[in-house]
N, C-alpha and C positions, 0 to 999 in steps of 0.2 A: 504496499498499500504506500502511495507517494502523499505525503505532507509537505508546505510550503512555511521554508522560515526566511525569513527577512528576504521574502520575494523570491527565496531562488528552491527550485523542486528538490525534494531529496528522498532519494528512496532508500527506506532504513535497510529494507531485507538485502541490499544489493552494493550501496558503495559507503552506506551511513553507518552506524553503529550497529552491534547484535542487538537484538533483545535484549534489555535489560542491563546493558554494559553501558555504565554511567561516563559520564568525560572527566579525563583525571585517573582513569583503573589504567591497567597495564594488560595487553592482552597476551594470551599466551606464544606468540613471537618476541615478547619483551619489552611494545613497543607502545608510550604513553599516548592515551587520547588525549592530545590538546584543544578539541574540536572547541572547546568553550574560553580559550585563550587566544586561538589564533585567526586569521579571515582571508578570505581570499580575496588577489589586488584583482581590481576594476580602472578601467579606463575614466576620465576625468567625467563631472554628469555621473557615473554609476554604471556606464554603458561596459558589458560583459565582454573581454576580449578574449580571442581566442590562444593567447601565448603574452601575456604583459609583462610579464617578468622570466627568465627564462636563466638555469641553472644549471651550466654543462662543463663536462669533464673535456677538453679540447688539447690539441696541438701537441700529441704524445709525439717524442723524438723517435725518430724513426732512424736514424745511425746505429750500428750495432754499440757501439759505443757506449751511449746513452741509454740502451733499454732497461737497465739496472744500477739503482733503482728507479721508480715509472715517475717521470719528473713533467705531468703535463700542464694544464693552466685551467685555473677554475675560473670560469667568463659569466658574469654577472649579465645578462642583456635587457636593458630600461626601454618597455614600449607599452609604458605606461601613458605617453602622455607630455608628464611632468617630469622633473629634475627631482630623483632620490636621493637622501642621506647630504651628508654637510656636516652634519649635529655631532654631538660626545657618543652617542648613543645607537648609532647603524650597526647591527648587527646580523651577520650572515651565520645560519647553522644549517649543516644538512646530519644526516645518517651515511656509513658506508658499514659496509659487511665486517663483523667480525670476524670472518674467515681470513683477513688481511691483520698484521701484527695492530698491536694500538700505540704504532710509531709513527707520526708526522712532523714535516719538518717544512720551515719556510725558504725561499729564496739563496737566505744566508746560511744556509744550514741549521737554522737552530729551531730546536721542539718548544712547544709552550713555554715547558720547566725554565728554561734556558734564555726565556722572553723573544722567544720567537713569534709571529703572528698568529699562527694556529694553536687554538686551547683543544685538547682530545681527554672527551671521558669515555674508559673505557666500559664496556658492553657485552654479554655473553651472545647475545644475537646481535647488536646494534653498535656502533663507535660513535659516540655523538663530536663532531667536529666543527667549530666555532670560532670566527675571527671577528673584531670589532671597527670596522673602520674608521680612518684616523678623522680627528677634525677635521672640518671643510673639504674630505673627500666626497667626492660627486658623482652620481651616476647621471649623467644629463641624459634628456628625454634620444629617445632612439641609437642612444651610445651603449658602450659594453665597458665595462671595468673588467681588468685581467688580473686575477692573482694566481703566481705561481703554486706551487705543491708538491711535496716529494711524500711518495710513500715506498713499501717495500714488498708487496705482493700484490696480484692483479685482483681489480673489483670491479663490483657491477656498481652503478649508480653517477650522482649521489641520489637520496630520495630522504625523504619526509623534512622537505628545505623549507626552512622558513627565515623571511627579512623582517629583525624587528628595529622599530623605529619609533623612538618617545617612548621605549616602553610597550609599544603592542607589536604583537608578532604578525604578521601575513603572508599569507601559505600562497604560491604562486599556482596560477589556474592549473598549471599541469601538474603540478600536485594535490589536487583536490580530490582525495580519495575518499575523505571521511565527511562527506555532507557538509563543507563547511562554509561559513557565514557568508557576508559579504559587507565590504567595506573601501573606503577610496583613501590610498594611504596619502600622506599628509605631503605637500613639496616639499621640497628640500631645496638648498642654496648654502653659499658659504657668505658668513658675514664678518671673515676677514677684513680689516683697515689693509692699503695700501704700504707697501715697503718704503719706510722712512729713514734716510741716510741720518739722519740726525738723534736716532733715538737709540736705544741700549736693549737688545732682545735677548734676556736672561732665563733659558728655561729652568734654571735649579731655583729662580725666586720668584716668577713671573708665572700665571696662569698658562695656559695653551691658549687661548686666543687673546691675549698678548705676545706671544710669541711664533702665530700665524698668521703668514704677510701676503698678499698679492704682488705679483711682479711680472711686467710682459706676458698677461693672460694667464700666469698658473700660480700655484698655490703651493705654497712652501712653508715649510716649520724650521725653527732655529734646532742645531743641534746641540749647539754649545754658544755661551756667550759672545755675542759679537756688533760692530757696530760699524756699518759704514759698508759693509762687504757687500755689495749686491748680491743677489739669489740667483743662482748659476754660471757665477763669475770666478770658480774656485779654478784650481789648477787639474782637478780631477775629483771623483766621489767622495773620497776619503778624506780630500782634503777640503772638502766644499762644507763649509760652517751651517749650508743650508739643506734639508732633505727634501725632494720633489714630492709635490702629495698628487698633483693633478692640475686638470684643466680647471680654470677659474670660474669655467660656466658659459 
């Protein structure tokens, strides 16, 4: 039998909860039903989109020397018609099968415990992998954000994906397997000021909002105290006092 929730038909016998199964419970596969906390991403105006946000593993290396460990790219494609991200709490999470080891690294070969980008919570059926985007790191409408990832045994996925913005988790329409509700994600953007040659930027003593700047159409974050050094003009990335976050929008 079908019934409607928030204007979306939900077939409880096939795609939704099993009868008697409550949101928040863990099913026999070890997966938590977060239907009460997650929303399906829609286009502005509430129009359902076939693939408004996609999260995929792409660009696997093909050279023999690079086949292990596996080093693809997590690509987040934003077709919602609005900019996503830019705040301090935009978080991407997804599951990968526990058939692979609970070891994930970022492009700098750092685990989450070592301060790397990817955090992993091990599980018996799935491992939960997550990352929080940098402040002012945005995904403009119609664009993609690529995040390198390294793992050590082949997997399928990602699955059970969510993008948390402002404390609310939104599920891509392609992952709408549990009769999720509908909502329009809030528009994002970067509120950083333009780089000022007369200002001291000190991440050790200033909040991130004061050490993140816009310069030449890009967003930069100070890595250590700096003054008068234009972002992107260092001898190389290691000696550059600024970290490139991405496009300014």
